[in-house]
NUSELUM-720024 format. One line per 8 residues: their letters; for each residue x, y, z of N, C-alpha, C, CB. Coordinates in nm, 3 decimals, always signed. Glycine has a CB too. Layout:
N
a = X,Y,Z,X,Y,Z,X,Y,Z,X,Y,Z | ...
***
This chain:
188
xxxxxxxx = +12.381,+21.488,+13.149,+12.326,+21.360,+13.187,+12.356,+21.257,+13.080,+12.176,+21.371,+13.212 | +12.340,+21.291,+12.956,+12.368,+21.198,+12.847,+12.516,+21.164,+12.843,+12.323,+21.257,+12.714 | +12.600,+21.258,+12.882,+12.744,+21.235,+12.880,+12.784,+21.125,+12.978,+12.819,+21.365,+12.913 | +12.723,+21.114,+13.094,+12.752,+21.009,+13.193,+12.719,+20.870,+13.140,+12.673,+21.034,+13.322 | +12.608,+20.859,+13.069,+12.570,+20.729,+13.011,+12.669,+20.688,+12.904,+12.426,+20.735,+12.952 | +12.712,+20.779,+12.823,+12.806,+20.748,+12.715,+12.939,+20.705,+12.773,+12.824,+20.870,+12.622 | +12.986,+20.766,+12.876,+13.117,+20.730,+12.935,+13.110,+20.598,+13.010,+13.165,+20.841,+13.029 | +12.994,+20.556,+13.055,+12.984,+20.429,+13.128,+12.952,+20.311,+13.036,+12.877,+20.439,+13.236
xxxxxxxx = +12.919,+20.336,+12.909,+12.886,+20.227,+12.816,+12.999,+20.126,+12.799,+12.851,+20.285,+12.681 | +13.124,+20.167,+12.786,+13.231,+20.067,+12.773,+13.243,+19.976,+12.897,+13.365,+20.137,+12.749 | +13.220,+20.033,+13.013,+13.226,+19.954,+13.136,+13.112,+19.852,+13.138,+13.220,+20.045,+13.261 | +12.992,+19.896,+13.106,+12.877,+19.807,+13.103,+12.897,+19.698,+12.999,+12.747,+19.886,+13.074 | +12.946,+19.735,+12.883,+12.972,+19.638,+12.777,+13.079,+19.538,+12.821,+13.015,+19.710,+12.649 | +13.184,+19.585,+12.885,+13.290,+19.496,+12.934,+13.237,+19.398,+13.038,+13.403,+19.578,+12.995 | +13.156,+19.446,+13.131,+13.097,+19.359,+13.233,+13.006,+19.255,+13.167,+13.017,+19.443,+13.337 | +12.929,+19.295,+13.068,+12.839,+19.202,+12.999,+12.918,+19.093,+12.927,+12.749,+19.277,+12.899
xxxxxxxx = +13.028,+19.130,+12.861,+13.111,+19.031,+12.790,+13.172,+18.933,+12.889,+13.222,+19.102,+12.710 | +13.224,+18.983,+13.000,+13.283,+18.894,+13.102,+13.175,+18.802,+13.160,+13.349,+18.978,+13.216 | +13.057,+18.854,+13.186,+12.949,+18.773,+13.243,+12.909,+18.661,+13.146,+12.826,+18.861,+13.275 | +12.897,+18.692,+13.018,+12.862,+18.590,+12.919,+12.972,+18.484,+12.912,+12.840,+18.655,+12.779 | +13.099,+18.526,+12.916,+13.210,+18.430,+12.911,+13.208,+18.339,+13.034,+13.344,+18.503,+12.902 | +13.186,+18.393,+13.151,+13.182,+18.314,+13.275,+13.065,+18.215,+13.271,+13.169,+18.408,+13.400 | +12.951,+18.259,+13.225,+12.835,+18.170,+13.213,+12.864,+18.059,+13.113,+12.708,+18.249,+13.171 | +12.925,+18.092,+13.000,+12.959,+17.991,+12.900,+13.055,+17.886,+12.953,+13.019,+18.057,+12.777
xxxxxxxx = +13.160,+17.930,+13.023,+13.256,+17.835,+13.081,+13.188,+17.749,+13.187,+13.378,+17.911,+13.142 | +13.105,+17.811,+13.269,+13.032,+17.736,+13.372,+12.940,+17.631,+13.313,+12.952,+17.831,+13.458 | +12.872,+17.667,+13.206,+12.783,+17.571,+13.140,+12.864,+17.454,+13.083,+12.702,+17.640,+13.027 | +12.977,+17.483,+13.022,+13.062,+17.377,+12.966,+13.113,+17.285,+13.076,+13.180,+17.438,+12.888 | +13.164,+17.340,+13.184,+13.223,+17.258,+13.290,+13.119,+17.178,+13.367,+13.300,+17.346,+13.385 | +13.012,+17.242,+13.408,+12.916,+17.177,+13.497,+12.803,+17.105,+13.425,+12.858,+17.278,+13.590 | +12.772,+17.141,+13.303,+12.664,+17.082,+13.227,+12.539,+17.062,+13.314,+12.709,+16.949,+13.166 | +12.485,+17.170,+13.369,+12.375,+17.156,+13.466,+12.250,+17.090,+13.410,+12.338,+17.291,+13.518
xxxxxxxx = +12.228,+17.093,+13.278,+12.110,+17.029,+13.221,+12.110,+16.879,+13.245,+12.103,+17.057,+13.071 | +12.228,+16.820,+13.270,+12.234,+16.676,+13.295,+12.168,+16.638,+13.426,+12.378,+16.629,+13.295 | +12.151,+16.734,+13.516,+12.082,+16.705,+13.643,+11.938,+16.662,+13.618,+12.085,+16.829,+13.734 | +11.882,+16.702,+13.505,+11.743,+16.668,+13.474,+11.731,+16.564,+13.364,+11.667,+16.793,+13.433 | +11.843,+16.513,+13.316,+11.842,+16.413,+13.209,+11.896,+16.281,+13.262,+11.926,+16.461,+13.087 | +11.814,+16.179,+13.260,+11.859,+16.045,+13.297,+11.884,+15.964,+13.171,+11.755,+15.974,+13.389 | +11.990,+15.885,+13.174,+12.020,+15.793,+13.065,+12.013,+15.652,+13.123,+12.161,+15.823,+12.999 | +11.910,+15.578,+13.086,+11.890,+15.443,+13.138,+11.941,+15.341,+13.036,+11.742,+15.418,+13.170
xxxxxxxx = +12.020,+15.246,+13.085,+12.076,+15.140,+13.001,+12.026,+15.007,+13.057,+12.234,+15.145,+12.997 | +11.981,+14.918,+12.968,+11.933,+14.785,+13.009,+12.006,+14.679,+12.928,+11.777,+14.772,+12.990 | +12.132,+14.652,+12.961,+12.210,+14.549,+12.891,+12.197,+14.416,+12.964,+12.358,+14.590,+12.880 | +12.181,+14.311,+12.887,+12.182,+14.176,+12.944,+12.327,+14.135,+12.967,+12.109,+14.073,+12.849 | +12.347,+14.043,+13.058,+12.480,+13.989,+13.080,+12.526,+13.917,+12.954,+12.482,+13.893,+13.203 | +12.645,+13.948,+12.904,+12.689,+13.880,+12.781,+12.709,+13.732,+12.805,+12.819,+13.943,+12.728 | +12.691,+13.655,+12.699,+12.715,+13.511,+12.710,+12.794,+13.467,+12.590,+12.581,+13.431,+12.720 | +12.860,+13.354,+12.603,+12.932,+13.298,+12.490,+12.868,+13.165,+12.459,+13.085,+13.282,+12.519
xxxxxxxx = +12.842,+13.139,+12.333,+12.775,+13.015,+12.291,+12.878,+12.912,+12.250,+12.677,+13.042,+12.176 | +12.841,+12.788,+12.258,+12.929,+12.680,+12.212,+12.942,+12.692,+12.061,+12.874,+12.538,+12.254 | +13.066,+12.687,+12.011,+13.087,+12.702,+11.867,+13.115,+12.568,+11.800,+13.201,+12.798,+11.841 | +13.150,+12.467,+11.877,+13.180,+12.336,+11.819,+13.050,+12.265,+11.785,+13.267,+12.250,+11.915 | +13.052,+12.188,+11.679,+12.935,+12.107,+11.645,+12.971,+11.961,+11.666,+12.889,+12.134,+11.497 | +12.876,+11.875,+11.642,+12.901,+11.732,+11.659,+13.014,+11.690,+11.565,+12.772,+11.648,+11.631 | +13.107,+11.614,+11.617,+13.224,+11.571,+11.540,+13.206,+11.424,+11.501,+13.356,+11.591,+11.622 | +13.221,+11.390,+11.371,+13.205,+11.249,+11.333,+13.318,+11.165,+11.390,+13.201,+11.234,+11.178
xxxxxxxx = +13.284,+11.045,+11.437,+13.385,+10.953,+11.490,+13.445,+10.876,+11.373,+13.322,+10.855,+11.596 | +13.557,+10.806,+11.395,+13.618,+10.730,+11.286,+13.522,+10.627,+11.226,+13.743,+10.660,+11.336 | +13.424,+10.581,+11.300,+13.329,+10.482,+11.247,+13.223,+10.547,+11.159,+13.263,+10.406,+11.360 | +13.228,+10.682,+11.145,+13.133,+10.752,+11.061,+13.011,+10.802,+11.135,+13.089,+10.663,+10.950 | +12.996,+10.766,+11.262,+12.882,+10.813,+11.340,+12.920,+10.942,+11.410,+12.835,+10.705,+11.442 | +12.823,+11.028,+11.426,+12.849,+11.153,+11.497,+12.859,+11.127,+11.645,+12.738,+11.256,+11.469 | +12.952,+11.199,+11.707,+12.960,+11.192,+11.853,+12.852,+11.283,+11.910,+13.104,+11.234,+11.905 | +12.834,+11.275,+12.038,+12.732,+11.357,+12.103,+12.768,+11.505,+12.086,+12.720,+11.320,+12.254
xxxxxxxx = +12.666,+11.589,+12.076,+12.695,+11.732,+12.066,+12.767,+11.778,+12.193,+12.564,+11.814,+12.044 | +12.843,+11.886,+12.182,+12.915,+11.934,+12.300,+12.817,+11.976,+12.409,+13.006,+12.050,+12.263 | +12.863,+11.969,+12.532,+12.778,+12.012,+12.642,+12.767,+12.165,+12.638,+12.833,+11.962,+12.779 | +12.665,+12.212,+12.702,+12.643,+12.356,+12.706,+12.760,+12.423,+12.777,+12.509,+12.391,+12.778 | +12.796,+12.544,+12.735,+12.906,+12.612,+12.801,+12.870,+12.641,+12.946,+12.942,+12.744,+12.726 | +12.970,+12.651,+13.031,+12.940,+12.681,+13.171,+12.872,+12.818,+13.184,+13.069,+12.677,+13.257 | +12.791,+12.830,+13.284,+12.722,+12.956,+13.311,+12.823,+13.061,+13.356,+12.611,+12.936,+13.419 | +12.794,+13.189,+13.332,+12.879,+13.295,+13.385,+12.888,+13.282,+13.537,+12.826,+13.436,+13.345
xxxxxxxx = +13.005,+13.314,+13.591,+13.030,+13.297,+13.734,+13.075,+13.429,+13.794,+13.137,+13.186,+13.759 | +13.010,+13.471,+13.902,+13.051,+13.594,+13.971,+13.178,+13.567,+14.049,+12.939,+13.645,+14.065 | +13.283,+13.644,+14.019,+13.413,+13.629,+14.084,+13.421,+13.716,+14.209,+13.526,+13.665,+13.987 | +13.370,+13.839,+14.199,+13.367,+13.930,+14.314,+13.251,+14.026,+14.296,+13.502,+14.008,+14.328 | +13.210,+14.087,+14.406,+13.094,+14.177,+14.402,+13.101,+14.276,+14.517,+12.962,+14.097,+14.409 | +13.023,+14.382,+14.505,+13.014,+14.482,+14.610,+12.896,+14.575,+14.587,+13.142,+14.562,+14.620 | +12.858,+14.648,+14.691,+12.748,+14.744,+14.684,+12.806,+14.885,+14.673,+12.655,+14.732,+14.809 | +12.750,+14.963,+14.582,+12.794,+15.101,+14.566,+12.751,+15.184,+14.687,+12.738,+15.162,+14.437
xxxxxxxx = +12.840,+15.273,+14.730,+12.807,+15.372,+14.832,+12.819,+15.510,+14.768,+12.900,+15.359,+14.959 | +12.754,+15.607,+14.828,+12.753,+15.743,+14.775,+12.878,+15.820,+14.815,+12.629,+15.816,+14.821 | +12.925,+15.900,+14.723,+13.032,+15.996,+14.752,+12.978,+16.134,+14.716,+13.164,+15.963,+14.671 | +13.028,+16.194,+14.609,+12.986,+16.329,+14.569,+12.836,+16.336,+14.540,+13.064,+16.375,+14.447 | +12.780,+16.229,+14.484,+12.637,+16.224,+14.452,+12.578,+16.094,+14.504,+12.613,+16.237,+14.298 | +12.450,+16.095,+14.536,+12.382,+15.974,+14.583,+12.394,+15.867,+14.474,+12.232,+16.003,+14.617 | +12.449,+15.751,+14.513,+12.475,+15.643,+14.418,+12.442,+15.511,+14.484,+12.623,+15.645,+14.370 | +12.363,+15.428,+14.414,+12.329,+15.295,+14.464,+12.340,+15.194,+14.350,+12.188,+15.293,+14.525
xxxxxxxx = +12.348,+15.069,+14.386,+12.353,+14.960,+14.289,+12.455,+14.856,+14.329,+12.386,+15.014,+14.151 | +12.468,+14.754,+14.247,+12.560,+14.644,+14.272,+12.664,+14.639,+14.161,+12.484,+14.509,+14.280 | +12.787,+14.608,+14.200,+12.896,+14.589,+14.105,+12.937,+14.442,+14.113,+13.019,+14.685,+14.136 | +12.954,+14.379,+13.996,+13.000,+14.240,+13.992,+13.109,+14.227,+13.888,+12.882,+14.143,+13.960 | +13.207,+14.145,+13.918,+13.300,+14.102,+13.815,+13.262,+13.958,+13.784,+13.452,+14.115,+13.862 | +13.229,+13.936,+13.656,+13.175,+13.808,+13.613,+13.272,+13.743,+13.514,+13.035,+13.826,+13.548 | +13.301,+13.615,+13.539,+13.380,+13.538,+13.444,+13.285,+13.468,+13.349,+13.473,+13.434,+13.517 | +13.303,+13.492,+13.219,+13.217,+13.432,+13.119,+13.268,+13.293,+13.082,+13.208,+13.522,+12.994
xxxxxxxx = +13.190,+13.220,+13.008,+13.223,+13.082,+12.972,+13.355,+13.071,+12.896,+13.111,+13.022,+12.888 | +13.391,+13.173,+12.820,+13.517,+13.169,+12.744,+13.638,+13.211,+12.827,+13.506,+13.259,+12.623 | +13.617,+13.240,+12.956,+13.727,+13.278,+13.045,+13.749,+13.427,+13.056,+13.853,+13.215,+12.999 | +13.685,+13.506,+12.970,+13.699,+13.652,+12.978,+13.619,+13.705,+13.097,+13.652,+13.719,+12.846 | +13.649,+13.828,+13.135,+13.581,+13.890,+13.249,+13.509,+14.018,+13.207,+13.681,+13.920,+13.361 | +13.397,+14.042,+13.270,+13.317,+14.162,+13.248,+13.283,+14.223,+13.382,+13.188,+14.129,+13.168 | +13.293,+14.357,+13.390,+13.243,+14.426,+13.508,+13.099,+14.463,+13.479,+13.331,+14.553,+13.542 | +13.010,+14.428,+13.570,+12.867,+14.451,+13.551,+12.814,+14.543,+13.660,+12.788,+14.318,+13.550
xxxxxxxx = +12.745,+14.648,+13.618,+12.672,+14.734,+13.711,+12.525,+14.695,+13.702,+12.693,+14.888,+13.677 | +12.465,+14.664,+13.816,+12.323,+14.626,+13.818,+12.246,+14.723,+13.905,+12.305,+14.481,+13.870 | +12.130,+14.764,+13.856,+12.042,+14.856,+13.928,+12.114,+14.986,+13.966,+11.986,+14.789,+14.053 | +12.204,+15.031,+13.880,+12.276,+15.156,+13.906,+12.177,+15.271,+13.910,+12.384,+15.181,+13.799 | +12.196,+15.358,+14.006,+12.119,+15.481,+14.015,+12.211,+15.587,+14.073,+11.990,+15.462,+14.104 | +12.252,+15.682,+13.988,+12.337,+15.792,+14.031,+12.296,+15.916,+13.953,+12.488,+15.759,+14.010 | +12.357,+16.027,+13.985,+12.331,+16.149,+13.910,+12.403,+16.142,+13.776,+12.377,+16.274,+13.989 | +12.345,+16.206,+13.678,+12.414,+16.220,+13.552,+12.515,+16.333,+13.570,+12.314,+16.248,+13.432
xxxxxxxx = +12.623,+16.327,+13.501,+12.722,+16.432,+13.517,+12.817,+16.436,+13.400,+12.799,+16.413,+13.645 | +12.902,+16.536,+13.399,+12.996,+16.548,+13.289,+13.113,+16.451,+13.302,+13.048,+16.691,+13.280 | +13.149,+16.385,+13.196,+13.273,+16.308,+13.186,+13.284,+16.198,+13.292,+13.391,+16.400,+13.197 | +13.178,+16.118,+13.308,+13.179,+16.008,+13.405,+13.240,+15.884,+13.342,+13.036,+15.978,+13.456 | +13.322,+15.813,+13.420,+13.389,+15.692,+13.375,+13.373,+15.583,+13.480,+13.539,+15.719,+13.347 | +13.395,+15.458,+13.439,+13.396,+15.345,+13.531,+13.542,+15.305,+13.549,+13.308,+15.223,+13.476 | +13.587,+15.307,+13.674,+13.726,+15.275,+13.706,+13.732,+15.152,+13.794,+13.795,+15.393,+13.775 | +13.822,+15.061,+13.762,+13.862,+14.950,+13.848,+13.989,+14.999,+13.917,+13.884,+14.813,+13.768
xxxxxxxx = +13.993,+14.998,+14.051,+14.103,+15.062,+14.123,+14.157,+14.974,+14.235,+14.057,+15.196,+14.181 | +14.271,+15.019,+14.289,+14.328,+14.951,+14.405,+14.305,+15.031,+14.534,+14.478,+14.928,+14.385 | +14.229,+15.139,+14.526,+14.207,+15.226,+14.641,+14.102,+15.167,+14.736,+14.163,+15.365,+14.596 | +14.120,+15.192,+14.865,+14.017,+15.150,+14.961,+13.894,+15.240,+14.947,+14.072,+15.154,+15.107 | +13.777,+15.182,+14.967,+13.654,+15.260,+14.962,+13.630,+15.318,+15.101,+13.531,+15.172,+14.915 | +13.622,+15.450,+15.106,+13.599,+15.521,+15.232,+13.464,+15.590,+15.227,+13.712,+15.623,+15.261 | +13.396,+15.592,+15.340,+13.267,+15.659,+15.349,+13.287,+15.810,+15.348,+13.191,+15.614,+15.478 | +13.185,+15.880,+15.303,+13.183,+16.026,+15.312,+13.285,+16.096,+15.227,+13.202,+16.066,+15.452
xxxxxxxx = +13.308,+16.223,+15.261,+13.397,+16.309,+15.182,+13.540,+16.257,+15.177,+13.397,+16.449,+15.239 | +13.582,+16.180,+15.276,+13.718,+16.124,+15.277,+13.741,+16.030,+15.159,+13.744,+16.049,+15.407 | +13.635,+15.977,+15.102,+13.649,+15.883,+14.991,+13.632,+15.944,+14.854,+13.553,+15.775,+15.007 | +13.605,+16.072,+14.846,+13.574,+16.135,+14.719,+13.690,+16.137,+14.621,+13.528,+16.274,+14.742 | +13.811,+16.155,+14.668,+13.923,+16.185,+14.578,+14.037,+16.084,+14.586,+13.977,+16.320,+14.608 | +14.017,+15.966,+14.643,+14.128,+15.871,+14.664,+14.155,+15.780,+14.544,+14.098,+15.786,+14.783 | +14.064,+15.771,+14.450,+14.074,+15.666,+14.348,+14.178,+15.692,+14.240,+13.942,+15.650,+14.283 | +14.225,+15.814,+14.226,+14.331,+15.841,+14.130,+14.468,+15.847,+14.196,+14.303,+15.970,+14.056
xxxxxxxx = +14.476,+15.811,+14.324,+14.604,+15.814,+14.396,+14.691,+15.692,+14.367,+14.578,+15.823,+14.545 | +14.632,+15.582,+14.331,+14.707,+15.459,+14.307,+14.685,+15.408,+14.166,+14.668,+15.351,+14.407 | +14.676,+15.275,+14.155,+14.654,+15.212,+14.025,+14.504,+15.210,+13.994,+14.712,+15.068,+14.021 | +14.474,+15.234,+13.867,+14.336,+15.221,+13.821,+14.335,+15.189,+13.672,+14.255,+15.350,+13.850 | +14.227,+15.127,+13.631,+14.205,+15.097,+13.490,+14.071,+15.160,+13.453,+14.208,+14.941,+13.460 | +14.073,+15.251,+13.356,+13.948,+15.309,+13.308,+13.884,+15.210,+13.211,+13.971,+15.448,+13.240 | +13.760,+15.172,+13.240,+13.687,+15.078,+13.155,+13.601,+15.150,+13.053,+13.601,+14.986,+13.240 | +13.610,+15.282,+13.051,+13.536,+15.361,+12.953,+13.436,+15.454,+13.017,+13.466,+15.271,+12.856
xxxxxxxx = +13.371,+15.531,+12.933,+13.270,+15.625,+12.980,+13.149,+15.548,+13.035,+13.226,+15.720,+12.865 | +13.089,+15.602,+13.139,+12.967,+15.546,+13.194,+12.859,+15.553,+13.085,+12.921,+15.622,+13.325 | +12.796,+15.440,+13.055,+12.699,+15.433,+12.946,+12.569,+15.504,+12.981,+12.671,+15.289,+12.911 | +12.533,+15.504,+13.106,+12.410,+15.568,+13.152,+12.414,+15.579,+13.302,+12.284,+15.490,+13.105 | +12.340,+15.671,+13.357,+12.342,+15.689,+13.503,+12.240,+15.600,+13.575,+12.315,+15.834,+13.537 | +12.166,+15.521,+13.499,+12.069,+15.429,+13.559,+12.069,+15.297,+13.482,+11.926,+15.492,+13.560 | +12.038,+15.189,+13.553,+12.016,+15.061,+13.486,+12.128,+14.960,+13.502,+11.995,+15.085,+13.344 | +12.133,+14.867,+13.407,+12.227,+14.755,+13.407,+12.320,+14.770,+13.287,+12.151,+14.617,+13.403
xxxxxxxx = +12.450,+14.758,+13.311,+12.545,+14.775,+13.202,+12.671,+14.693,+13.224,+12.581,+14.922,+13.185 | +12.739,+14.663,+13.113,+12.857,+14.576,+13.115,+12.978,+14.649,+13.059,+12.831,+14.446,+13.035 | +13.095,+14.619,+13.116,+13.221,+14.676,+13.071,+13.322,+14.562,+13.062,+13.272,+14.789,+13.168 | +13.377,+14.541,+12.945,+13.473,+14.433,+12.923,+13.603,+14.468,+12.994,+13.497,+14.410,+12.770 | +13.657,+14.371,+13.068,+13.786,+14.391,+13.133,+13.896,+14.348,+13.037,+13.795,+14.311,+13.268 | +13.999,+14.429,+13.022,+14.111,+14.388,+12.936,+14.170,+14.256,+12.986,+14.220,+14.497,+12.933 | +14.213,+14.172,+12.892,+14.265,+14.038,+12.927,+14.388,+14.046,+13.015,+14.298,+13.961,+12.800 | +14.466,+14.153,+13.006,+14.590,+14.162,+13.083,+14.571,+14.220,+13.224,+14.688,+14.245,+13.009
xxxxxxxx = +14.447,+14.247,+13.265,+14.423,+14.300,+13.400,+14.432,+14.187,+13.502,+14.283,+14.369,+13.408 | +14.519,+14.206,+13.600,+14.534,+14.110,+13.710,+14.434,+14.149,+13.819,+14.682,+14.109,+13.766 | +14.324,+14.074,+13.826,+14.216,+14.110,+13.919,+14.259,+14.110,+14.065,+14.102,+14.016,+13.901 | +14.365,+14.039,+14.099,+14.411,+14.038,+14.238,+14.471,+14.173,+14.279,+14.514,+13.926,+14.259 | +14.501,+14.259,+14.183,+14.561,+14.390,+14.209,+14.456,+14.501,+14.232,+14.651,+14.429,+14.093 | +14.330,+14.472,+14.208,+14.226,+14.575,+14.214,+14.117,+14.534,+14.312,+14.166,+14.600,+14.074 | +14.080,+14.627,+14.399,+13.989,+14.595,+14.509,+13.860,+14.676,+14.511,+14.060,+14.615,+14.638 | +13.845,+14.768,+14.416,+13.727,+14.853,+14.419,+13.691,+14.904,+14.280,+13.749,+14.971,+14.514
xxxxxxxx = +13.572,+14.961,+14.272,+13.522,+15.022,+14.149,+13.470,+15.160,+14.185,+13.410,+14.934,+14.080 | +13.498,+15.258,+14.100,+13.448,+15.394,+14.122,+13.375,+15.443,+13.998,+13.563,+15.490,+14.160 | +13.266,+15.515,+14.019,+13.204,+15.594,+13.914,+13.274,+15.730,+13.927,+13.042,+15.604,+13.927 | +13.367,+15.755,+13.837,+13.462,+15.865,+13.851,+13.430,+15.979,+13.755,+13.605,+15.815,+13.827 | +13.427,+16.101,+13.807,+13.408,+16.220,+13.726,+13.546,+16.276,+13.691,+13.321,+16.327,+13.802 | +13.587,+16.252,+13.566,+13.718,+16.300,+13.521,+13.726,+16.452,+13.519,+13.749,+16.245,+13.382 | +13.617,+16.518,+13.493,+13.618,+16.664,+13.483,+13.657,+16.728,+13.616,+13.480,+16.716,+13.439 | +13.608,+16.673,+13.728,+13.633,+16.735,+13.857,+13.715,+16.646,+13.951,+13.503,+16.769,+13.923
xxxxxxxx = +13.767,+16.533,+13.899,+13.851,+16.442,+13.980,+13.785,+16.405,+14.112,+13.986,+16.506,+14.006 | +13.665,+16.351,+14.102,+13.590,+16.314,+14.222,+13.506,+16.189,+14.191,+13.499,+16.431,+14.269 | +13.488,+16.107,+14.293,+13.405,+15.988,+14.281,+13.259,+16.022,+14.310,+13.455,+15.879,+14.376 | +13.170,+15.980,+14.220,+13.027,+15.993,+14.246,+12.982,+15.884,+14.343,+12.946,+15.987,+14.113 | +13.042,+15.766,+14.331,+13.011,+15.654,+14.419,+13.111,+15.544,+14.394,+12.867,+15.603,+14.396 | +13.124,+15.450,+14.488,+13.223,+15.344,+14.474,+13.176,+15.219,+14.548,+13.360,+15.389,+14.527 | +13.240,+15.106,+14.513,+13.209,+14.978,+14.578,+13.340,+14.904,+14.604,+13.112,+14.892,+14.491 | +13.352,+14.851,+14.726,+13.462,+14.760,+14.757,+13.423,+14.624,+14.703,+13.493,+14.754,+14.912
xxxx = +13.519,+14.556,+14.640,+13.492,+14.424,+14.583,+13.533,+14.315,+14.681,+13.566,+14.407,+14.449 | +13.442,+14.222,+14.706,+13.471,+14.107,+14.791,+13.463,+13.983,+14.705,+13.372,+14.097,+14.911 | +13.556,+13.891,+14.724,+13.555,+13.766,+14.648,+13.428,+13.689,+14.674,+13.677,+13.680,+14.681 | +13.372,+13.632,+14.569,+13.246,+13.557,+14.581,+13.276,+13.414,+14.622,+13.165,+13.561,+14.449
***
């Protein structure tokens, strides 16, 4: 009887090692603890302040101070729809007073997940499973890692991005090549 246990020990040990390795890889890939961890971000919309001061006129008197910079202007916007995970919120592309553009997520609410990014894309937004994997098929610009899965956040658009070439935004999971949610952008 003792001999049977001794001969099966290598098999049991091998199975245990494989099981631990599979669990370790699964934990790394899926990061299941993130399902219970929310990261809330509350960023204000960036603004640019007037930098010029009153300029003296040739007569020695100061001219009037410069007028206030123009308010940020929404260029395009859309509502997030759910794909792989329930996702809600508003996406806006905002032109700031200095002419630069920022992508703004407002009232974002999605699942936390591994390796999430914000993508500006040229892909059409499709409902349901048909829309999960289309965003890496064409042109896209990664604006960086998602700062948090809830709240309001800003992503600076590179100056060389031609906004007429991009029609949607995706919360993209790079680890599994799937969209958590996306929004079609409509001109404001």
